[in-house]
N, C-alpha and C positions, 0 to 999 in steps of 0.2 A: 158482570161481562163491567171488564177492566175499559176506560177510554185513554190513554193522555195528548196532549195538542201537542203535536207536534213539534208545532211553530215551541211551545214549550222547553222540547226536547229541543228545538233546536238553537234559541239562543245559551243554552244550557249548556248544552255542549258543541257549543261555537259552532254544529255546519250548517248547509246551507239550501234551504229544502227552500229557504224563500226565490233561492233560482232558480228553480224545481230540478234538480239535484233529483227527487228521489222517483219521482213523473218518469224523467232520464233512462235512470238505468230503469225501471219497468220499465218500458217502451222498450226499452235495450235487448231486454231478456224477455221480453215475450212475443217477440221477434222471431229472438234465437233460438226455440225452442218454437217454435211456428204456429200460437195460442191466440184467438181471438183476438179479441173486444169481451164478440162474446161469451165465450170459452171465458176469460177471469169469472167474467159477472157473475155466472151460473160454477161456477166456483167456491167460488167472495163472498155468495147468496144475498143477489146491492145487484139495479138497475145498471144496466147497460150505462147509460146517458154519464151514474152516481160510478163506476168505470173511469167512462171518458174524462171525467174532473181529478179525478188521481193525476191521470198522465198529462194533462196542462196544467198543473198549479195551482187551479180550486178549490181542489178538494181535497185532503187527508183524510188517510182508514183509519179509522178504529187504532186498538192496540194489538185488538184476537187479531184483525186483516191481516195486518206491518208482520206479524210472526206469523198465520198467513202466511203469506206470498214467499216471505223471505224459507219460507216449508219448503216449495212448493219450486221454488229454482235455488234453492239446496247453498243458500247465502246469505251471509248473513244481515243482520237485520239495520248494521252499520257498515256497512256497503251499500244496501240501498240508500242510507241515509245521506250517505257521497261522506261519510267516515273516516272509510278500510278501503283497500283494491279485495278484486274479487282473493 
């Protein structure tokens, strides 16, 4: 299993994880699709409080979960990270 530090990716590619662009995009997509935080946590195989931390910016998904989220919503990881529009 691969793990990437999103802070490193943010610095390397000059995106704004620190401003919680990822969490805001994730929350907006989840609500648009009508998914609950509980559903998302189960889909990712993590505890609900862990998922909630993704949305509020206090935790970051590992690379595998970032890819799973992007695939679920049919968006790029760049979009999730605030580097590109849909």
